[in-house]
PAKEDO-662386 format. One record per residue: residue in three letters; x, y, z of N, C-alpha, C in turn. Coordinates in Angstrom, 1 decimal. Atoms other than C-alpha are relative to their C-alpha. Example, Ala and Ser with C-alpha at 12.3 -4.5 7.8 and 13.67 -1.06 7.14 Angstrom:
// residues 2
<site><residuo>ALA</residuo><n_px>0.9</n_px><n_py>-1.2</n_py><n_pz>0.0</n_pz><ca_px>12.3</ca_px><ca_py>-4.5</ca_py><ca_pz>7.8</ca_pz><c_px>0.9</c_px><c_py>1.2</c_py><c_pz>0.0</c_pz></site>
<site><residuo>SER</residuo><n_px>-0.9</n_px><n_py>-1.1</n_py><n_pz>0.0</n_pz><ca_px>13.7</ca_px><ca_py>-1.1</ca_py><ca_pz>7.1</ca_pz><c_px>-0.8</c_px><c_py>1.1</c_py><c_pz>0.8</c_pz></site>
This chain:
// residues 74
<site><residuo>MET</residuo><n_px>0.5</n_px><n_py>-0.4</n_py><n_pz>1.3</n_pz><ca_px>21.2</ca_px><ca_py>-27.1</ca_py><ca_pz>-2.7</ca_pz><c_px>-0.6</c_px><c_py>-1.2</c_py><c_pz>-0.8</c_pz></site>
<site><residuo>GLY</residuo><n_px>0.4</n_px><n_py>1.1</n_py><n_pz>0.7</n_pz><ca_px>20.6</ca_px><ca_py>-30.6</ca_py><ca_pz>-3.9</ca_pz><c_px>-1.5</c_px><c_py>-0.3</c_py><c_pz>0.1</c_pz></site>
<site><residuo>ALA</residuo><n_px>1.4</n_px><n_py>0.3</n_py><n_pz>-0.3</n_pz><ca_px>17.2</ca_px><ca_py>-31.0</ca_py><ca_pz>-2.3</ca_pz><c_px>-1.0</c_px><c_py>1.0</c_py><c_pz>-0.6</c_pz></site>
<site><residuo>THR</residuo><n_px>0.9</n_px><n_py>-1.1</n_py><n_pz>0.6</n_pz><ca_px>15.8</ca_px><ca_py>-27.7</ca_py><ca_pz>-3.6</ca_pz><c_px>0.1</c_px><c_py>0.1</c_py><c_pz>-1.5</c_pz></site>
<site><residuo>TRP</residuo><n_px>-0.2</n_px><n_py>-0.2</n_py><n_pz>1.5</n_pz><ca_px>17.1</ca_px><ca_py>-27.9</ca_py><ca_pz>-7.2</ca_pz><c_px>-1.2</c_px><c_py>-0.5</c_py><c_pz>-0.8</c_pz></site>
<site><residuo>PRO</residuo><n_px>1.1</n_px><n_py>0.4</n_py><n_pz>0.9</n_pz><ca_px>14.3</ca_px><ca_py>-30.1</ca_py><ca_pz>-8.7</ca_pz><c_px>-1.3</c_px><c_py>0.9</c_py><c_pz>0.2</c_pz></site>
<site><residuo>THR</residuo><n_px>1.1</n_px><n_py>-0.9</n_py><n_pz>-0.2</n_pz><ca_px>11.7</ca_px><ca_py>-27.8</ca_py><ca_pz>-7.1</ca_pz><c_px>0.2</c_px><c_py>1.3</c_py><c_pz>-0.7</c_pz></site>
<site><residuo>TYR</residuo><n_px>-0.3</n_px><n_py>-1.2</n_py><n_pz>0.7</n_pz><ca_px>13.4</ca_px><ca_py>-24.8</ca_py><ca_pz>-8.5</ca_pz><c_px>-0.2</c_px><c_py>-0.2</c_py><c_pz>-1.5</c_pz></site>
<site><residuo>GLN</residuo><n_px>0.2</n_px><n_py>0.2</n_py><n_pz>1.5</n_pz><ca_px>13.4</ca_px><ca_py>-26.3</ca_py><ca_pz>-12.0</ca_pz><c_px>-1.5</c_px><c_py>-0.1</c_py><c_pz>-0.3</c_pz></site>
<site><residuo>ARG</residuo><n_px>1.4</n_px><n_py>0.1</n_py><n_pz>0.3</n_pz><ca_px>9.7</ca_px><ca_py>-27.1</ca_py><ca_pz>-11.8</ca_pz><c_px>-0.7</c_px><c_py>1.3</c_py><c_pz>0.0</c_pz></site>
<site><residuo>THR</residuo><n_px>0.6</n_px><n_py>-1.3</n_py><n_pz>-0.1</n_pz><ca_px>8.9</ca_px><ca_py>-23.5</ca_py><ca_pz>-10.9</ca_pz><c_px>0.4</c_px><c_py>0.8</c_py><c_pz>-1.3</c_pz></site>
<site><residuo>LEU</residuo><n_px>-0.4</n_px><n_py>-0.7</n_py><n_pz>1.2</n_pz><ca_px>10.8</ca_px><ca_py>-22.3</ca_py><ca_pz>-14.0</ca_pz><c_px>-0.9</c_px><c_py>-0.3</c_py><c_pz>-1.3</c_pz></site>
<site><residuo>ARG</residuo><n_px>0.8</n_px><n_py>0.4</n_py><n_pz>1.1</n_pz><ca_px>8.5</ca_px><ca_py>-24.1</ca_py><ca_pz>-16.4</ca_pz><c_px>-1.2</c_px><c_py>0.9</c_py><c_pz>-0.2</c_pz></site>
<site><residuo>MET</residuo><n_px>1.1</n_px><n_py>-0.8</n_py><n_pz>0.3</n_pz><ca_px>5.8</ca_px><ca_py>-22.1</ca_py><ca_pz>-18.1</ca_pz><c_px>-1.2</c_px><c_py>-0.9</c_py><c_pz>-0.2</c_pz></site>
<site><residuo>HIS</residuo><n_px>1.2</n_px><n_py>0.8</n_py><n_pz>0.2</n_pz><ca_px>2.3</ca_px><ca_py>-23.5</ca_py><ca_pz>-17.8</ca_pz><c_px>-1.1</c_px><c_py>0.8</c_py><c_pz>-0.6</c_pz></site>
<site><residuo>LYS</residuo><n_px>1.1</n_px><n_py>-0.7</n_py><n_pz>0.7</n_pz><ca_px>-0.7</ca_px><ca_py>-22.6</ca_py><ca_pz>-19.9</ca_pz><c_px>-1.1</c_px><c_py>0.2</c_py><c_pz>1.1</c_pz></site>
<site><residuo>ILE</residuo><n_px>1.0</n_px><n_py>-0.3</n_py><n_pz>-1.0</n_pz><ca_px>-3.3</ca_px><ca_py>-20.8</ca_py><ca_pz>-17.7</ca_pz><c_px>-1.4</c_px><c_py>0.1</c_py><c_pz>-0.8</c_pz></site>
<site><residuo>ASP</residuo><n_px>1.4</n_px><n_py>0.0</n_py><n_pz>0.6</n_pz><ca_px>-7.0</ca_px><ca_py>-21.5</ca_py><ca_pz>-18.6</ca_pz><c_px>-0.7</c_px><c_py>1.2</c_py><c_pz>0.6</c_pz></site>
<site><residuo>ARG</residuo><n_px>0.6</n_px><n_py>-1.2</n_py><n_pz>-0.6</n_pz><ca_px>-8.4</ca_px><ca_py>-18.0</ca_py><ca_pz>-18.1</ca_pz><c_px>-1.5</c_px><c_py>-0.1</c_py><c_pz>0.3</c_pz></site>
<site><residuo>ALA</residuo><n_px>1.4</n_px><n_py>0.1</n_py><n_pz>-0.3</n_pz><ca_px>-12.0</ca_px><ca_py>-19.0</ca_py><ca_pz>-18.4</ca_pz><c_px>-0.2</c_px><c_py>-0.8</c_py><c_pz>1.3</c_pz></site>
<site><residuo>GLN</residuo><n_px>0.2</n_px><n_py>0.8</n_py><n_pz>-1.2</n_pz><ca_px>-11.6</ca_px><ca_py>-21.7</ca_py><ca_pz>-15.7</ca_pz><c_px>0.5</c_px><c_py>0.9</c_py><c_pz>1.2</c_pz></site>
<site><residuo>LEU</residuo><n_px>-0.5</n_px><n_py>-0.8</n_py><n_pz>-1.1</n_pz><ca_px>-9.6</ca_px><ca_py>-19.2</ca_py><ca_pz>-13.5</ca_pz><c_px>-1.1</c_px><c_py>1.0</c_py><c_pz>0.4</c_pz></site>
<site><residuo>GLU</residuo><n_px>1.0</n_px><n_py>-1.0</n_py><n_pz>-0.2</n_pz><ca_px>-12.4</ca_px><ca_py>-16.6</ca_py><ca_pz>-13.9</ca_pz><c_px>-1.2</c_px><c_py>-0.7</c_py><c_pz>0.7</c_pz></site>
<site><residuo>GLN</residuo><n_px>1.1</n_px><n_py>0.7</n_py><n_pz>-0.6</n_pz><ca_px>-15.0</ca_px><ca_py>-19.2</ca_py><ca_pz>-13.0</ca_pz><c_px>0.3</c_px><c_py>-0.4</c_py><c_pz>1.4</c_pz></site>
<site><residuo>ASN</residuo><n_px>-0.4</n_px><n_py>0.3</n_py><n_pz>-1.3</n_pz><ca_px>-13.1</ca_px><ca_py>-20.3</ca_py><ca_pz>-10.0</ca_pz><c_px>-0.1</c_px><c_py>1.2</c_py><c_pz>1.0</c_pz></site>
<site><residuo>PHE</residuo><n_px>0.1</n_px><n_py>-1.2</n_py><n_pz>-0.7</n_pz><ca_px>-12.9</ca_px><ca_py>-16.7</ca_py><ca_pz>-8.8</ca_pz><c_px>-1.5</c_px><c_py>0.3</c_py><c_pz>0.4</c_pz></site>
<site><residuo>LYS</residuo><n_px>1.4</n_px><n_py>-0.3</n_py><n_pz>-0.2</n_pz><ca_px>-16.6</ca_px><ca_py>-16.3</ca_py><ca_pz>-9.2</ca_pz><c_px>-0.7</c_px><c_py>-1.0</c_py><c_pz>1.0</c_pz></site>
<site><residuo>ASP</residuo><n_px>0.5</n_px><n_py>1.0</n_py><n_pz>-1.0</n_pz><ca_px>-17.3</ca_px><ca_py>-19.6</ca_py><ca_pz>-7.3</ca_pz><c_px>0.4</c_px><c_py>0.4</c_py><c_pz>1.4</c_pz></site>
<site><residuo>MET</residuo><n_px>-0.5</n_px><n_py>-0.3</n_py><n_pz>-1.4</n_pz><ca_px>-15.1</ca_px><ca_py>-18.5</ca_py><ca_pz>-4.4</ca_pz><c_px>-0.8</c_px><c_py>1.2</c_py><c_pz>0.5</c_pz></site>
<site><residuo>ILE</residuo><n_px>0.7</n_px><n_py>-1.2</n_py><n_pz>-0.4</n_pz><ca_px>-16.8</ca_px><ca_py>-15.1</ca_py><ca_pz>-4.3</ca_pz><c_px>-1.4</c_px><c_py>-0.4</c_py><c_pz>0.4</c_pz></site>
<site><residuo>ASN</residuo><n_px>1.4</n_px><n_py>0.4</n_py><n_pz>-0.3</n_pz><ca_px>-20.3</ca_px><ca_py>-16.7</ca_py><ca_pz>-4.4</ca_pz><c_px>0.0</c_px><c_py>-0.8</c_py><c_pz>1.4</c_pz></site>
<site><residuo>LEU</residuo><n_px>0.0</n_px><n_py>0.8</n_py><n_pz>-1.3</n_pz><ca_px>-19.3</ca_px><ca_py>-19.1</ca_py><ca_pz>-1.5</ca_pz><c_px>0.2</c_px><c_py>0.9</c_py><c_pz>1.2</c_pz></site>
<site><residuo>LEU</residuo><n_px>-0.2</n_px><n_py>-0.9</n_py><n_pz>-1.1</n_pz><ca_px>-17.9</ca_px><ca_py>-16.3</ca_py><ca_pz>0.6</ca_pz><c_px>-1.1</c_px><c_py>0.9</c_py><c_pz>0.3</c_pz></site>
<site><residuo>GLU</residuo><n_px>1.2</n_px><n_py>-0.8</n_py><n_pz>-0.2</n_pz><ca_px>-20.9</ca_px><ca_py>-14.1</ca_py><ca_pz>0.1</ca_pz><c_px>-1.1</c_px><c_py>-0.7</c_py><c_pz>0.6</c_pz></site>
<site><residuo>TYR</residuo><n_px>1.1</n_px><n_py>0.8</n_py><n_pz>-0.6</n_pz><ca_px>-23.3</ca_px><ca_py>-16.9</ca_py><ca_pz>0.9</ca_pz><c_px>0.4</c_px><c_py>-0.2</c_py><c_pz>1.5</c_pz></site>
<site><residuo>ASP</residuo><n_px>-0.5</n_px><n_py>0.3</n_py><n_pz>-1.4</n_pz><ca_px>-21.2</ca_px><ca_py>-17.7</ca_py><ca_pz>4.1</ca_pz><c_px>-0.2</c_px><c_py>1.3</c_py><c_pz>0.8</c_pz></site>
<site><residuo>SER</residuo><n_px>0.1</n_px><n_py>-1.2</n_py><n_pz>-0.7</n_pz><ca_px>-21.2</ca_px><ca_py>-14.0</ca_py><ca_pz>5.0</ca_pz><c_px>-1.5</c_px><c_py>0.4</c_py><c_pz>0.3</c_pz></site>
<site><residuo>MET</residuo><n_px>1.4</n_px><n_py>-0.3</n_py><n_pz>-0.2</n_pz><ca_px>-25.0</ca_px><ca_py>-13.7</ca_py><ca_pz>4.7</ca_pz><c_px>-0.6</c_px><c_py>-0.8</c_py><c_pz>1.2</c_pz></site>
<site><residuo>ARG</residuo><n_px>0.5</n_px><n_py>0.8</n_py><n_pz>-1.1</n_pz><ca_px>-25.5</ca_px><ca_py>-16.4</ca_py><ca_pz>7.3</ca_pz><c_px>0.3</c_px><c_py>0.5</c_py><c_pz>1.4</c_pz></site>
<site><residuo>SER</residuo><n_px>-0.3</n_px><n_py>-0.5</n_py><n_pz>-1.3</n_pz><ca_px>-23.8</ca_px><ca_py>-14.7</ca_py><ca_pz>10.2</ca_pz><c_px>0.9</c_px><c_py>1.3</c_py><c_pz>-0.1</c_pz></site>
<site><residuo>PRO</residuo><n_px>-0.7</n_px><n_py>-1.2</n_py><n_pz>0.1</n_pz><ca_px>-22.5</ca_px><ca_py>-11.2</ca_py><ca_pz>10.9</ca_pz><c_px>1.5</c_px><c_py>-0.1</c_py><c_pz>0.3</c_pz></site>
<site><residuo>GLY</residuo><n_px>-1.4</n_px><n_py>0.2</n_py><n_pz>-0.3</n_pz><ca_px>-19.2</ca_px><ca_py>-12.4</ca_py><ca_pz>12.4</ca_pz><c_px>0.8</c_px><c_py>-0.5</c_py><c_pz>-1.2</c_pz></site>
<site><residuo>LYS</residuo><n_px>-0.7</n_px><n_py>0.5</n_py><n_pz>1.3</n_pz><ca_px>-18.4</ca_px><ca_py>-14.3</ca_py><ca_pz>9.1</ca_pz><c_px>0.1</c_px><c_py>1.2</c_py><c_pz>-1.0</c_pz></site>
<site><residuo>ALA</residuo><n_px>-0.1</n_px><n_py>-1.1</n_py><n_pz>0.9</n_pz><ca_px>-19.1</ca_px><ca_py>-11.1</ca_py><ca_pz>7.2</ca_pz><c_px>1.2</c_px><c_py>0.8</c_py><c_pz>0.2</c_pz></site>
<site><residuo>LYS</residuo><n_px>-1.2</n_px><n_py>-0.8</n_py><n_pz>-0.4</n_pz><ca_px>-16.4</ca_px><ca_py>-9.3</ca_py><ca_pz>9.1</ca_pz><c_px>1.3</c_px><c_py>-0.8</c_py><c_pz>-0.4</c_pz></site>
<site><residuo>LEU</residuo><n_px>-1.1</n_px><n_py>0.8</n_py><n_pz>0.4</n_pz><ca_px>-14.0</ca_px><ca_py>-12.2</ca_py><ca_pz>8.5</ca_pz><c_px>0.2</c_px><c_py>-0.1</c_py><c_pz>-1.5</c_pz></site>
<site><residuo>ASN</residuo><n_px>0.0</n_px><n_py>0.3</n_py><n_pz>1.5</n_pz><ca_px>-14.8</ca_px><ca_py>-12.6</ca_py><ca_pz>4.8</ca_pz><c_px>0.2</c_px><c_py>1.3</c_py><c_pz>-0.8</c_pz></site>
<site><residuo>CYS</residuo><n_px>0.0</n_px><n_py>-1.2</n_py><n_pz>0.7</n_pz><ca_px>-14.6</ca_px><ca_py>-8.9</ca_py><ca_pz>3.9</ca_pz><c_px>1.3</c_px><c_py>0.2</c_py><c_pz>-0.8</c_pz></site>
<site><residuo>GLN</residuo><n_px>-1.2</n_px><n_py>-0.1</n_py><n_pz>0.6</n_pz><ca_px>-10.9</ca_px><ca_py>-8.8</ca_py><ca_pz>3.1</ca_pz><c_px>0.3</c_px><c_py>-1.0</c_py><c_pz>-1.2</c_pz></site>
<site><residuo>PRO</residuo><n_px>-0.1</n_px><n_py>0.9</n_py><n_pz>1.1</n_pz><ca_px>-10.8</ca_px><ca_py>-12.0</ca_py><ca_pz>1.0</ca_pz><c_px>-0.9</c_px><c_py>0.4</c_py><c_pz>-1.2</c_pz></site>
<site><residuo>LEU</residuo><n_px>0.9</n_px><n_py>-0.4</n_py><n_pz>1.1</n_pz><ca_px>-13.9</ca_px><ca_py>-10.8</ca_py><ca_pz>-0.9</ca_pz><c_px>0.5</c_px><c_py>1.2</c_py><c_pz>-0.8</c_pz></site>
<site><residuo>TYR</residuo><n_px>-0.5</n_px><n_py>-1.2</n_py><n_pz>0.6</n_pz><ca_px>-12.3</ca_px><ca_py>-7.4</ca_py><ca_pz>-1.6</ca_pz><c_px>1.2</c_px><c_py>-0.4</c_py><c_pz>-0.9</c_pz></site>
<site><residuo>ALA</residuo><n_px>-1.2</n_px><n_py>0.5</n_py><n_pz>0.8</n_pz><ca_px>-9.1</ca_px><ca_py>-9.2</ca_py><ca_pz>-2.9</ca_pz><c_px>-0.5</c_px><c_py>-0.8</c_py><c_pz>-1.2</c_pz></site>
<site><residuo>LEU</residuo><n_px>0.5</n_px><n_py>0.8</n_py><n_pz>1.2</n_pz><ca_px>-11.1</ca_px><ca_py>-11.6</ca_py><ca_pz>-5.1</ca_pz><c_px>-0.6</c_px><c_py>0.9</c_py><c_pz>-1.0</c_pz></site>
<site><residuo>TYR</residuo><n_px>0.6</n_px><n_py>-0.9</n_py><n_pz>0.9</n_pz><ca_px>-13.1</ca_px><ca_py>-8.8</ca_py><ca_pz>-6.6</ca_pz><c_px>1.0</c_px><c_py>0.8</c_py><c_pz>-0.8</c_pz></site>
<site><residuo>ASN</residuo><n_px>-1.1</n_px><n_py>-0.7</n_py><n_pz>0.7</n_pz><ca_px>-9.9</ca_px><ca_py>-6.9</ca_py><ca_pz>-7.4</ca_pz><c_px>0.7</c_px><c_py>-0.9</c_py><c_pz>-1.0</c_pz></site>
<site><residuo>LEU</residuo><n_px>-0.6</n_px><n_py>0.9</n_py><n_pz>0.9</n_pz><ca_px>-8.3</ca_px><ca_py>-10.0</ca_py><ca_pz>-8.9</ca_pz><c_px>-0.9</c_px><c_py>-0.3</c_py><c_pz>-1.2</c_pz></site>
<site><residuo>LEU</residuo><n_px>0.9</n_px><n_py>0.3</n_py><n_pz>1.1</n_pz><ca_px>-11.4</ca_px><ca_py>-10.7</ca_py><ca_pz>-11.0</ca_pz><c_px>-0.1</c_px><c_py>1.2</c_py><c_pz>-0.9</c_pz></site>
<site><residuo>ASP</residuo><n_px>-0.1</n_px><n_py>-1.3</n_py><n_pz>0.8</n_pz><ca_px>-11.4</ca_px><ca_py>-7.0</ca_py><ca_pz>-12.2</ca_pz><c_px>1.2</c_px><c_py>0.0</c_py><c_pz>-0.8</c_pz></site>
<site><residuo>ARG</residuo><n_px>-1.2</n_px><n_py>0.0</n_py><n_pz>0.8</n_pz><ca_px>-7.8</ca_px><ca_py>-7.3</ca_py><ca_pz>-13.2</ca_pz><c_px>0.0</c_px><c_py>-1.0</c_py><c_pz>-1.1</c_pz></site>
<site><residuo>LEU</residuo><n_px>0.1</n_px><n_py>1.1</n_py><n_pz>1.0</n_pz><ca_px>-8.4</ca_px><ca_py>-10.6</ca_py><ca_pz>-15.0</ca_pz><c_px>-0.8</c_px><c_py>0.5</c_py><c_pz>-1.2</c_pz></site>
<site><residuo>GLU</residuo><n_px>0.9</n_px><n_py>-0.5</n_py><n_pz>1.1</n_pz><ca_px>-11.2</ca_px><ca_py>-9.0</ca_py><ca_pz>-17.0</ca_pz><c_px>0.6</c_px><c_py>1.1</c_py><c_pz>-0.8</c_pz></site>
<site><residuo>LYS</residuo><n_px>-0.6</n_px><n_py>-1.1</n_py><n_pz>0.7</n_pz><ca_px>-9.2</ca_px><ca_py>-5.9</ca_py><ca_pz>-17.9</ca_pz><c_px>1.3</c_px><c_py>-0.4</c_py><c_pz>-0.8</c_pz></site>
<site><residuo>ALA</residuo><n_px>-1.2</n_px><n_py>0.4</n_py><n_pz>0.6</n_pz><ca_px>-6.0</ca_px><ca_py>-7.8</ca_py><ca_pz>-18.8</ca_pz><c_px>-0.2</c_px><c_py>-0.6</c_py><c_pz>-1.4</c_pz></site>
<site><residuo>PRO</residuo><n_px>0.2</n_px><n_py>0.6</n_py><n_pz>1.3</n_pz><ca_px>-5.5</ca_px><ca_py>-8.7</ca_py><ca_pz>-22.5</ca_pz><c_px>0.2</c_px><c_py>-1.5</c_py><c_pz>0.1</c_pz></site>
<site><residuo>ALA</residuo><n_px>0.0</n_px><n_py>1.4</n_py><n_pz>0.0</n_pz><ca_px>-5.9</ca_px><ca_py>-12.4</ca_py><ca_pz>-23.3</ca_pz><c_px>1.4</c_px><c_py>-0.5</c_py><c_pz>-0.4</c_pz></site>
<site><residuo>LYS</residuo><n_px>-1.3</n_px><n_py>0.4</n_py><n_pz>0.5</n_pz><ca_px>-2.6</ca_px><ca_py>-12.7</ca_py><ca_pz>-25.1</ca_pz><c_px>1.0</c_px><c_py>1.1</c_py><c_pz>0.3</c_pz></site>
<site><residuo>PRO</residuo><n_px>-1.1</n_px><n_py>-1.0</n_py><n_pz>-0.3</n_pz><ca_px>0.7</ca_px><ca_py>-11.0</ca_py><ca_pz>-24.1</ca_pz><c_px>0.3</c_px><c_py>0.8</c_py><c_pz>-1.3</c_pz></site>
<site><residuo>THR</residuo><n_px>-0.3</n_px><n_py>-0.8</n_py><n_pz>1.2</n_pz><ca_px>1.6</ca_px><ca_py>-8.1</ca_py><ca_pz>-26.4</ca_pz><c_px>1.5</c_px><c_py>-0.1</c_py><c_pz>-0.2</c_pz></site>
<site><residuo>LYS</residuo><n_px>-1.4</n_px><n_py>0.1</n_py><n_pz>0.3</n_pz><ca_px>4.9</ca_px><ca_py>-8.1</ca_py><ca_pz>-28.2</ca_pz><c_px>0.6</c_px><c_py>1.4</c_py><c_pz>0.2</c_pz></site>
<site><residuo>LYS</residuo><n_px>-0.7</n_px><n_py>-1.2</n_py><n_pz>-0.2</n_pz><ca_px>7.5</ca_px><ca_py>-5.6</ca_py><ca_pz>-27.3</ca_pz><c_px>0.5</c_px><c_py>0.6</c_py><c_pz>-1.3</c_pz></site>
<site><residuo>LYS</residuo><n_px>-0.6</n_px><n_py>-0.7</n_py><n_pz>1.1</n_pz><ca_px>8.5</ca_px><ca_py>-3.0</ca_py><ca_pz>-29.8</ca_pz><c_px>1.3</c_px><c_py>0.6</c_py><c_pz>0.3</c_pz></site>
<site><residuo>GLU</residuo><n_px>-1.3</n_px><n_py>-0.6</n_py><n_pz>-0.3</n_pz><ca_px>12.1</ca_px><ca_py>-2.0</ca_py><ca_pz>-30.1</ca_pz><c_px>0.0</c_px><c_py>1.4</c_py><c_pz>-0.4</c_pz></site>
<site><residuo>ALA</residuo><n_px>-0.1</n_px><n_py>-1.4</n_py><n_pz>0.3</n_pz><ca_px>12.9</ca_px><ca_py>1.6</ca_py><ca_pz>-30.0</ca_pz><c_px>1.0</c_px><c_py>0.4</c_py><c_pz>-1.0</c_pz></site>
C-alpha cells in the first residue's frame, strides 16, 4: 500500500478544467481524424468509432452547464 498511496492522494485533488480548451481539443481531434479518414477508406473504418465517441463527448460538453448546480434540500 505504501507505493500506491501518493498516487491515490494525487487523484483525490480537484483540478480546474478549462472547458474552452477541452472543447477546442475535441474539435482538433475530430478534425484530424476526419482528415485522416478522407485519405483512405481503411482509415475511415478504423476512425469511425473514435469519431462517434468524440462527437458524443462534444455534444455532452456543450449541453452540460458550465457551473455545477447547488443541491436543494427536501
